[in-house]
C-alpha positions as CSV (number, residue, x, y, z in Angstrom):
1,M,-11.7,12.1,-27.0
2,D,-14.1,10.3,-25.0
3,A,-12.0,7.3,-22.8
4,R,-14.5,4.3,-24.2
5,V,-13.2,4.1,-27.8
6,M,-9.5,4.8,-26.9
7,S,-7.7,3.0,-29.4
8,R,-4.2,0.4,-28.3
9,R,-2.1,2.4,-30.2
10,T,-4.0,5.9,-28.5
11,F,-3.3,3.7,-25.1
12,A,-0.2,3.1,-25.9
13,G,0.9,6.7,-27.1
14,L,-1.0,8.1,-24.2
15,L,1.4,6.0,-21.7
16,G,4.4,7.2,-23.5
17,V,5.9,4.4,-25.6
18,G,5.4,1.0,-26.3
19,V,6.5,-1.9,-24.1
20,A,9.9,-1.1,-24.5
21,G,9.7,2.1,-22.9
22,T,10.0,3.1,-19.5
23,L,8.5,5.9,-17.3
24,E,10.2,8.7,-15.2
25,W,7.6,10.7,-12.8
26,R,8.0,14.3,-13.1
27,G,6.1,17.5,-12.0
28,G,3.3,15.2,-11.5
29,A,2.8,13.3,-15.5
30,G,5.0,10.5,-17.2
31,V,7.4,11.9,-19.2
32,A,8.6,8.8,-21.6
33,A,12.5,8.2,-21.0
34,A,14.8,6.7,-23.4
35,P,14.0,3.3,-24.5
36,G,14.6,0.0,-23.0
37,P,13.7,-2.7,-21.5
38,V,10.9,-3.7,-18.9
39,R,12.3,-4.4,-15.2
40,Q,14.4,-7.3,-14.6
41,I,14.5,-8.9,-12.0
42,P,17.3,-10.5,-11.3
43,G,17.5,-14.7,-10.3
44,A,13.4,-14.5,-10.6
45,P,11.4,-17.4,-12.3
46,G,12.2,-17.1,-16.4
47,A,14.7,-14.5,-15.8
48,D,16.7,-15.7,-18.7
49,R,13.5,-15.4,-21.2
50,P,11.5,-12.5,-22.0
51,P,12.2,-9.0,-19.2
52,V,9.7,-9.3,-16.3
53,A,7.0,-6.8,-15.4
54,R,6.4,-7.0,-11.5
55,L,2.6,-5.6,-11.2
56,D,2.1,-7.8,-8.1
57,S,3.2,-6.2,-5.0
58,N,1.7,-2.5,-5.1
59,E,5.2,-1.3,-4.9
60,F,6.7,2.3,-7.1
61,A,7.8,1.6,-10.1
62,D,10.4,4.6,-9.8
63,G,11.6,3.6,-6.6
64,P,13.2,6.6,-4.5
65,S,13.5,10.0,-5.6
66,A,17.2,11.1,-6.5
67,R,17.3,13.0,-3.4
68,A,16.3,10.1,-1.7
69,R,19.2,8.3,-3.5
70,E,21.5,11.5,-3.1
71,A,21.1,11.0,0.6
72,M,21.5,7.3,0.7
73,F,24.9,7.9,-0.9
74,A,25.8,10.6,1.5
75,A,25.0,8.3,4.6
76,R,27.8,5.7,3.7
77,D,30.2,6.3,6.2
78,Q,27.1,6.0,9.0
79,F,27.0,2.0,7.5
80,G,29.6,0.8,10.1
81,R,27.6,2.0,13.0
82,Y,24.7,1.7,14.7
83,P,21.1,3.4,13.7
84,D,20.7,5.1,17.1
85,L,21.0,9.0,16.5
86,A,19.7,8.3,13.1
87,E,16.7,6.5,14.6
88,A,16.2,9.3,16.6
89,H,16.4,12.2,14.2
90,M,13.6,10.4,11.9
91,R,11.1,10.0,14.8
92,E,11.6,13.9,15.1
93,A,11.1,14.0,11.2
94,I,8.2,12.1,11.9
95,A,6.5,14.1,14.6
96,R,7.1,17.6,13.1
97,H,5.2,16.3,9.4
98,H,2.6,14.9,11.9
99,G,2.7,17.9,14.7
100,V,3.2,15.2,17.0
101,A,5.8,14.5,19.6
102,P,8.9,12.4,19.0
103,A,8.0,9.9,21.9
104,Q,4.3,9.4,19.9
105,V,6.2,8.0,16.6
106,A,7.4,4.3,16.9
107,L,9.8,2.7,13.9
108,G,9.5,-0.6,12.3
109,C,11.2,-2.5,9.3
110,G,8.2,-2.1,7.3
111,S,4.7,-1.5,8.7
112,T,4.5,-5.0,8.5
113,E,6.6,-5.3,11.7
114,I,4.4,-2.5,13.3
115,L,1.5,-4.5,12.5
116,K,3.2,-7.2,14.3
117,M,4.1,-5.5,17.3
118,A,0.3,-4.1,17.5
119,A,-1.1,-7.7,17.3
120,Q,1.6,-8.9,20.0
121,A,1.2,-5.6,22.3
122,F,-2.7,-5.9,22.3
123,L,-4.0,-9.7,21.5
124,S,-3.3,-12.7,23.8
125,P,-5.0,-16.0,24.2
126,G,-8.5,-15.4,24.6
127,R,-8.2,-11.7,23.1
128,V,-9.9,-11.0,19.7
129,L,-9.2,-9.3,16.4
130,V,-12.1,-7.7,14.2
131,A,-11.1,-7.2,10.5
132,A,-12.5,-6.9,7.4
133,E,-12.2,-9.6,4.6
134,P,-10.6,-9.3,2.0
135,T,-8.2,-7.0,3.9
136,F,-4.0,-7.3,4.1
137,E,-3.8,-10.1,6.3
138,A,-0.1,-9.0,8.0
139,V,-1.9,-8.8,11.4
140,I,-4.2,-11.5,10.9
141,S,-1.3,-13.3,10.5
142,S,0.2,-12.2,13.6
143,S,-2.6,-12.6,15.8
144,G,-2.3,-16.3,14.9
145,L,1.0,-16.2,17.0
146,T,-0.5,-14.8,19.9
147,Q,-3.3,-17.4,20.1
148,A,-6.2,-14.8,19.6
149,E,-9.0,-15.2,17.9
150,A,-9.6,-13.5,14.3
151,I,-12.7,-12.9,13.5
152,K,-13.5,-11.7,9.9
153,V,-16.1,-9.4,8.4
154,P,-16.7,-9.6,5.0
155,L,-16.9,-6.3,3.2
156,T,-20.2,-4.6,2.0
157,P,-21.8,-5.1,-1.3
158,A,-19.4,-2.0,-3.1
159,H,-16.0,-3.8,-1.5
160,A,-15.5,-1.2,1.0
161,H,-15.0,-1.8,5.2
162,D,-18.5,-2.9,7.0
163,L,-17.8,-0.5,9.9
164,D,-21.3,-1.0,11.1
165,K,-20.6,-5.1,11.4
166,M,-17.0,-4.7,12.6
167,A,-18.2,-2.3,15.1
168,A,-21.1,-5.0,16.2
169,A,-18.6,-7.7,16.2
170,C,-16.8,-6.4,18.7
171,S,-17.3,-7.3,22.4
172,E,-15.6,-7.4,25.6
173,R,-12.7,-10.0,24.3
174,T,-12.0,-8.0,21.4
175,G,-8.5,-6.5,21.8
176,L,-8.1,-5.2,18.5
177,V,-10.0,-3.5,15.4
178,Y,-7.9,-3.2,11.9
179,V,-9.2,-1.0,9.1
180,C,-7.0,-0.4,5.7
181,N,-7.6,2.4,4.7
182,P,-7.5,2.8,1.8
183,N,-8.3,-1.4,1.3
184,N,-5.7,-3.6,0.1
185,P,-6.8,-5.6,-2.0
186,T,-10.1,-3.4,-2.9
187,G,-8.5,0.5,-3.5
188,T,-11.6,1.5,-1.4
189,I,-11.6,3.7,1.3
190,V,-13.6,4.7,4.3
191,T,-14.6,8.3,4.3
192,G,-13.5,10.6,7.4
193,E,-16.9,11.2,9.2
194,R,-17.4,7.4,8.7
195,L,-14.4,6.3,10.3
196,E,-14.9,8.6,13.4
197,A,-18.6,7.5,13.8
198,F,-17.0,3.8,13.9
199,L,-14.2,4.7,16.4
200,R,-16.8,6.8,19.0
201,R,-19.1,3.0,18.4
202,L,-15.8,0.8,20.5
203,P,-15.1,-0.2,23.4
204,P,-12.5,2.1,25.2
205,W,-10.1,-1.1,25.9
206,T,-10.1,-1.7,22.0
207,M,-7.1,-0.9,19.8
208,A,-8.0,0.6,16.6
209,V,-5.3,0.2,14.1
210,V,-6.0,2.5,11.0
211,D,-3.2,1.0,8.3
212,E,-3.0,4.2,5.8
213,A,-0.1,2.9,3.9
214,Y,-1.8,3.8,0.8
215,A,-3.3,6.9,1.8
216,H,-0.5,9.6,-0.2
217,F,-2.7,8.0,-3.2
218,V,-6.1,9.3,-2.4
219,V,-7.9,11.9,-4.7
220,D,-11.4,11.0,-3.1
221,A,-12.2,14.8,-1.2
222,G,-14.4,12.3,1.1
223,Y,-11.1,10.8,2.7
224,R,-9.6,12.1,6.0
225,T,-6.2,10.5,7.7
226,A,-6.9,9.4,10.7
227,M,-3.9,10.9,11.8
228,D,-6.0,13.6,12.6
229,L,-8.7,12.1,15.0
230,L,-5.1,10.9,17.7
231,P,-6.0,13.8,20.0
232,R,-9.9,12.5,20.6
233,F,-8.9,9.1,20.7
234,A,-6.3,7.5,23.0
235,N,-7.2,3.9,21.9
236,L,-6.2,4.7,18.1
237,V,-3.2,3.9,16.0
238,V,-2.0,5.0,12.4
239,V,0.3,3.1,10.2
240,R,2.4,4.3,7.6
241,T,4.9,3.4,5.1
242,F,7.9,4.2,3.1
243,S,7.3,1.2,0.9
244,K,4.3,2.4,-2.0
245,I,4.6,6.3,-2.9
246,Y,8.0,7.2,-1.3
247,G,9.6,4.2,-2.9
248,M,11.3,2.2,-0.7
249,A,9.5,-1.3,-0.5
250,G,12.7,-2.6,-0.5
251,L,14.6,-0.1,2.4
252,R,12.2,-1.2,5.0
253,L,10.8,1.4,7.1
254,G,7.2,1.9,8.3
255,Y,6.1,3.6,11.4
256,A,3.1,4.2,13.6
257,V,1.7,7.4,15.4
258,A,-0.2,7.1,18.5
259,S,-0.6,8.5,22.1
260,E,2.8,8.1,24.0
261,P,1.4,5.1,26.5
262,V,0.7,3.3,23.2
263,V,3.9,3.8,21.5
264,A,5.6,2.8,24.7
265,A,3.4,-0.6,24.4
266,L,4.5,-1.2,20.6
267,Q,8.0,-0.4,21.4
268,R,8.2,-3.2,23.9
269,H,7.9,-5.7,21.1
270,A,9.9,-4.1,18.4
271,V,13.8,-5.4,17.2
272,T,16.5,-3.2,18.4
273,S,17.5,-0.7,15.3
274,N,15.2,-2.1,13.2
275,A,15.4,0.7,10.7
276,N,19.0,0.8,8.6
277,C,20.8,4.0,8.0
278,A,20.5,4.4,4.9
279,V,16.8,4.2,4.3
280,L,16.6,6.4,7.5
281,E,18.3,9.2,5.4
282,A,16.4,8.5,2.4
283,A,13.2,8.9,4.3
284,R,13.9,11.9,6.2
285,T,15.2,13.5,2.8
286,S,11.6,12.4,1.2
287,L,9.6,13.9,3.6
288,D,10.7,17.4,3.0
289,E,10.9,17.1,-0.7
290,P,8.9,19.6,-2.0
291,G,5.8,18.3,-4.6
292,L,7.2,14.4,-4.3
293,V,4.0,13.0,-3.0
294,A,2.1,15.4,-5.2
295,D,3.7,14.5,-8.2
296,R,3.6,10.9,-7.6
297,R,-0.1,11.0,-6.4
298,A,-1.1,12.9,-10.1
299,A,0.9,10.3,-12.2
300,V,-0.4,7.2,-10.8
301,A,-3.7,8.6,-10.9
302,D,-3.4,9.7,-14.3
303,A,-2.3,6.0,-14.7
304,R,-5.1,4.9,-13.4
305,R,-7.4,6.5,-15.7
306,R,-5.7,5.5,-19.1
307,L,-6.1,1.6,-17.5
308,Y,-9.8,2.4,-17.0
309,A,-10.1,3.7,-20.6
310,E,-8.8,0.9,-21.4
311,L,-10.9,-1.9,-19.0
312,D,-13.8,0.5,-20.2
313,R,-13.2,-0.8,-23.6
314,D,-13.2,-3.6,-22.8
315,R,-16.7,-3.1,-21.4
316,R,-14.7,-5.5,-18.0
317,P,-16.0,-4.8,-14.9
318,Y,-12.9,-2.8,-12.2
319,I,-13.5,-1.7,-8.9
320,R,-12.4,2.1,-9.2
321,S,-9.1,2.5,-6.9
322,E,-8.0,5.3,-4.8
323,T,-4.6,3.7,-4.8
324,N,-1.9,2.0,-7.1
325,F,-3.5,-0.9,-8.0
326,V,-6.7,-2.2,-9.3
327,M,-9.5,-4.7,-9.3
328,I,-10.1,-6.5,-12.4
329,R,-13.5,-8.8,-12.6
330,I,-12.8,-11.8,-14.4
331,G,-15.6,-13.6,-14.0
332,A,-13.8,-16.8,-13.3
333,D,-11.5,-18.1,-10.4
334,V,-8.2,-16.3,-11.7
335,G,-5.8,-18.6,-10.3
336,P,-5.1,-20.1,-13.1
337,L,-4.8,-16.8,-14.8
338,V,-2.2,-15.1,-12.4
339,Q,-0.4,-18.9,-13.0
340,Q,-0.7,-18.2,-16.9
341,F,0.7,-14.4,-16.4
342,K,3.6,-15.7,-14.9
343,E,4.5,-18.1,-17.6
344,R,4.8,-14.9,-19.9
345,G,7.0,-12.9,-17.8
346,I,4.2,-11.3,-16.0
347,W,3.5,-10.9,-11.9
348,V,0.3,-9.7,-10.8
349,G,-1.9,-10.1,-8.0
350,R,-2.3,-13.5,-6.1
351,R,-5.9,-14.9,-6.0
352,F,-7.8,-13.9,-3.3
353,P,-10.1,-16.2,-1.6
354,A,-12.8,-14.0,-0.7
355,M,-12.9,-12.5,-4.1
356,P,-11.6,-15.2,-6.6
357,D,-12.9,-13.8,-10.0
358,Y,-11.0,-10.4,-9.2
359,L,-7.6,-10.2,-10.3
360,R,-5.3,-7.3,-8.7
361,V,-2.7,-5.3,-10.9
362,S,-0.3,-2.9,-9.5
363,I,0.4,0.7,-11.8
364,G,3.6,0.2,-12.9
365,T,5.8,1.6,-15.7
366,P,3.9,2.5,-19.0
367,A,5.7,-0.3,-20.7
368,E,4.4,-2.7,-17.8
369,M,1.0,-1.2,-18.1
370,T,0.4,-1.7,-22.3
371,L,2.4,-5.6,-22.1
372,F,-0.5,-6.1,-19.5
373,V,-3.3,-5.0,-21.3
374,E,-2.1,-6.8,-24.2
375,T,-1.4,-9.6,-22.2
376,L,-5.1,-9.4,-20.1
377,R,-6.8,-9.5,-23.8
378,Q,-5.0,-12.6,-25.2
379,L,-5.5,-14.2,-22.4
380,A,-8.7,-13.8,-21.1
381,P,-10.6,-11.9,-23.7
382,R,-13.8,-10.4,-23.4
383,A,-17.2,-12.2,-25.4
């Protein structure tokens, strides 16, 4: 079937059910579960009205895997103890996973804390941060705490990092360069070849932080994790999180991998015991769970394709994504549209000043995606 002529009914059918269904991720495909409500957000605005669809923060709709949930429950006897030993075991597990030494791993309360640690470690008054615009803003926000200057380099016309201009923006004052790969909010990637060439152009005193929060979703063969480049670049930090494909956004665990001296510098700015026993056990279990990442990546890629088909049907422009979210061009400032969605109980991504006419939507359950597409057609119909 030509995706461009897919009907609304076919779209809902392919996703599993109508707006009353939920999704289980099994074997790399979405499987319709027993009918049930769209996810309700306790205490949220409108929580006593129609159900809320959360498509605003790029979370993984199903949350942790069943094995991860079991691991959290099994760790309950440790909840009264500080997590020192569990943190050590987590660093060892991450080190094995990436083929590095445990001393090359730093843990954080989500990757957001890791990015704040990097800003505090490598920026100071008079120093400069170079980042793309738009991109994930945690490092930019944290740079303000250090009184460093932030230089924002616009994306290319293809909505990707302009690495040439970012390299040219570096000087003797540049303490940190931030590359979100894949990029949030555009979902675009920097290929491995271009990333390595970029790192070679950086001054040795400039730290490069490559944020790979969405790396697990990438299917493009040109992508390459920066983990492979760590042995060649002493000024490289690679950041990962368990908030996205592992479904632990509410549990808060991220990590950095770098050389031992760089990790030591990061650790000086970490909160003591910044990870809890439950998430540590869940994350350790998930790292070793066969097929988990591959299955979830395939399911999200399939859901993206289905969303693309509906957007193509409406002749609505969008940016092809390597993540669990998509940027859709509306053709007008999306601020009012975001509010209109929220009034209907659907939370979508906020307005990005550098791309004010693009709406970011996270990939959710089949019910949520069906609800989003139908509501988009109602609120912003195509001529």
